[in-house]
C-alpha positions as CSV (number, residue, x, y, z in Angstrom):
1,M,112.2,116.3,81.6
2,K,113.5,112.9,82.5
3,V,111.5,109.2,80.7
4,D,111.7,106.7,83.0
5,N,111.5,102.5,82.2
6,D,107.8,100.9,82.8
7,T,106.3,104.2,83.7
8,H,103.4,105.1,81.9
9,Y,103.1,108.8,80.4
10,F,99.6,110.4,79.3
11,E,98.7,113.8,77.2
12,V,102.9,114.2,78.2
13,S,104.7,116.7,75.6
14,F,108.2,116.3,74.6
15,D,110.6,118.5,73.6
16,K,114.6,118.7,72.4
17,Q,115.4,119.1,76.2
18,V,113.7,115.7,76.9
19,Q,116.1,113.0,78.6
20,I,115.6,109.4,77.1
21,P,118.0,106.7,77.9
22,S,120.0,105.3,75.0
23,T,117.8,102.0,76.1
24,L,113.9,102.2,77.2
25,N,112.4,99.3,78.4
26,G,108.5,98.9,79.4
27,A,107.9,102.8,78.7
28,E,104.3,103.7,77.9
29,F,103.0,106.8,75.8
30,E,99.4,107.7,75.6
31,A,97.9,110.8,73.6
32,C,101.5,112.1,73.7
33,T,103.3,114.6,71.5
34,F,107.0,114.9,70.7
35,T,108.8,118.0,68.9
36,E,112.6,118.2,68.0
37,C,113.6,115.5,69.9
38,D,116.7,113.0,69.3
39,F,116.3,109.4,69.6
40,S,118.6,108.5,66.7
41,S,120.4,104.9,67.6
42,A,118.5,104.4,70.6
43,V,116.8,100.9,71.9
44,F,113.2,101.1,72.7
45,T,112.5,97.8,74.1
46,R,108.7,96.3,74.6
47,C,107.3,100.1,74.7
48,K,103.7,101.4,73.6
49,F,102.8,104.7,71.7
50,I,99.2,104.7,71.5
51,D,97.7,108.1,69.4
52,C,101.2,110.0,69.9
53,T,102.7,112.0,67.3
54,F,106.5,112.9,66.5
55,T,107.3,116.3,64.5
56,R,110.6,116.9,63.0
57,C,111.9,114.5,65.3
58,N,115.8,112.5,64.2
59,L,114.3,108.6,65.1
60,S,117.3,107.4,62.5
61,L,118.4,103.9,63.0
62,L,116.4,103.7,66.2
63,S,116.0,100.1,67.2
64,I,111.8,98.8,68.2
65,P,112.3,95.3,69.6
66,Y,108.9,94.2,70.5
67,S,107.4,97.6,70.2
68,R,104.0,98.4,69.6
69,F,102.7,101.4,67.5
70,F,99.1,102.6,67.3
71,E,97.2,105.5,65.2
72,V,101.2,107.5,65.5
73,N,101.8,110.2,63.5
74,F,105.1,110.9,61.9
75,I,105.9,114.6,60.6
76,E,108.5,115.8,58.9
77,C,110.6,113.4,61.0
78,K,113.6,111.4,59.6
79,L,113.8,107.5,60.2
80,V,116.3,106.2,58.5
81,G,117.3,102.8,58.5
82,V,114.4,101.7,60.8
83,D,113.4,97.8,61.1
84,W,110.1,97.8,61.2
85,T,109.6,94.3,61.3
86,R,111.2,94.2,65.1
87,A,108.0,96.0,66.4
88,D,105.0,93.8,67.8
89,W,102.5,93.6,65.2
90,P,99.1,91.7,66.6
91,S,97.7,89.6,64.3
92,F,94.6,90.8,65.2
93,N,94.7,94.4,64.1
94,R,95.9,94.7,60.4
95,D,95.8,98.4,60.2
96,A,98.0,100.0,62.8
97,E,97.3,103.5,61.8
98,L,100.4,104.7,60.8
99,V,101.0,108.1,59.3
100,F,104.1,109.3,57.6
101,R,103.8,113.5,56.3
102,R,106.9,114.7,54.7
103,C,109.4,111.9,56.2
104,I,112.5,110.4,55.5
105,L,112.4,106.8,55.5
106,N,115.4,105.6,53.3
107,D,116.6,102.2,53.8
108,A,113.9,101.2,56.5
109,S,112.0,97.4,56.1
110,F,108.2,97.0,55.9
111,F,109.5,93.4,54.9
112,G,106.7,90.9,55.5
113,L,104.4,93.2,57.5
114,T,100.8,93.4,57.0
115,L,99.9,97.5,57.4
116,H,96.6,97.8,55.8
117,G,96.0,101.7,55.8
118,L,99.4,102.9,55.8
119,K,99.8,106.3,54.8
120,L,102.9,108.1,53.5
121,D,102.6,111.0,51.8
122,A,105.8,113.4,50.2
123,C,108.0,111.3,51.9
124,K,111.4,109.9,50.2
125,L,111.3,106.2,50.6
126,H,115.2,105.4,49.2
127,E,115.9,101.5,49.0
128,V,112.8,100.5,51.2
129,D,111.7,96.8,51.5
130,F,107.9,95.8,51.0
131,R,108.6,92.8,49.9
132,E,106.2,89.8,51.0
133,G,104.3,92.8,52.4
134,D,100.4,93.6,52.7
135,F,99.6,96.7,52.5
136,T,95.9,96.7,51.1
137,G,94.2,100.2,50.8
138,A,97.4,102.2,51.7
139,A,97.4,105.9,50.9
140,M,101.5,106.3,49.4
141,T,100.6,109.7,47.7
142,H,103.3,112.2,46.2
143,C,106.2,109.4,47.3
144,D,109.7,109.1,45.6
145,F,110.4,104.9,46.1
146,S,113.6,105.5,44.2
147,Q,115.4,101.6,44.7
148,S,112.6,100.5,46.8
149,L,111.8,96.4,46.5
150,F,108.1,95.5,46.0
151,M,108.2,91.3,45.4
152,H,105.1,89.4,46.3
153,T,103.5,92.3,47.4
154,N,99.9,93.4,48.4
155,L,99.1,96.2,46.9
156,R,95.6,96.1,45.8
157,A,93.4,99.3,46.0
158,V,96.9,101.5,47.1
159,D,96.8,105.1,45.7
160,F,100.0,105.8,44.4
161,T,98.7,109.3,43.0
162,E,101.8,111.3,42.1
163,S,104.5,109.3,43.2
164,C,107.4,108.6,41.5
165,H,110.3,106.1,40.8
166,F,108.9,103.4,41.7
167,S,110.0,99.6,40.5
168,I,106.8,96.9,40.1
169,D,106.2,93.8,38.7
170,V,102.9,93.7,37.8
171,L,103.3,89.5,37.5
172,E,104.7,89.8,40.6
173,N,102.5,91.9,42.7
174,Q,99.2,91.8,44.0
175,L,97.7,95.4,41.9
176,A,94.0,95.1,41.8
177,K,92.1,98.4,41.8
178,A,95.7,100.2,42.6
179,R,95.6,104.4,41.9
180,F,98.7,105.6,39.8
181,S,99.0,108.8,38.1
182,R,98.9,108.3,34.3
183,H,102.6,109.1,33.5
184,E,103.9,107.1,36.2
185,A,102.1,104.1,35.4
186,L,103.6,103.9,32.2
187,G,107.1,102.7,34.4
188,L,105.1,99.7,35.1
189,L,105.0,98.3,31.8
190,D,109.2,98.0,32.2
191,S,108.6,94.4,33.5
192,L,106.2,93.7,30.5
193,N,109.6,93.6,28.5
194,I,107.4,95.0,25.7
195,E,107.9,98.2,24.0
196,L,105.6,101.4,23.2
197,V,105.7,103.6,20.0
198,D,103.5,107.1,19.3
């Protein structure tokens, strides 16, 4: 199947045989599924994805200027280097209902975004930029946040249960009612420059 610009697709299933141009403009996908598709380094401009699911897809270095995502699930996908700040996030909708399960999102940017209810489960998030963002009520469980950046980030009521390797300054971020596994929570004390003794 070939995907065209400025076309609306409803309840269509795409697989690795799909032919998508390296630059796609104005296409809309509603209730569609994408399985084992390779969209690496593609450019999706002013596209819409509503109630879609991507499974085992490669979306690394995908560029998404002015595209919209709502109720989209990514399962076992590779999304390295995606700049989510380039997408269109309407100010009236603070919960885009984005879900990432067992995905690789290294080197991604969520800088300054408001994504209440974001769900990250068992994902690898090395060197991801969460600075200046508002992720109130998000679930970021069983994730690896090695070298990721949190600064002036609203993390109120975020569930970090079983997540690890994060470096979050408790004085520079909002953490009221956030949940952490007991062992990993000790790492939050690093920013206070205090010494624990038994």
